[in-house]
C-alpha angles and dihedrals in degrees: 000000000000115000116216093222096052123116136217139322094071110249146150134222119230107203123195134171092265102039150321137266127204113213124189110222097224121203138278087278100034127064122233114271135206112249101180146331123220126193124006100314109163119244090237090056091049091051090048091051092049091049093050093047090051091049092050097032097124093048092047092049089051091049090051089052092049093048098043100031093227138100119256116236 
């Protein structure tokens, strides 16, 4: 999920029934990174979220640009 009122750096929120993870989107030369986990999100769910964000990194960076009207670093 990308919130419209979020600020740089470009990131997404992976929300599960037991918690939430904030994942920075990285750059074309840098992989996404975990910023924080809140709640009781399972490690397997966090790893899954990181894997999916990495797989869809380019599309998510483009979505961030469309929503926020700015280039990601």
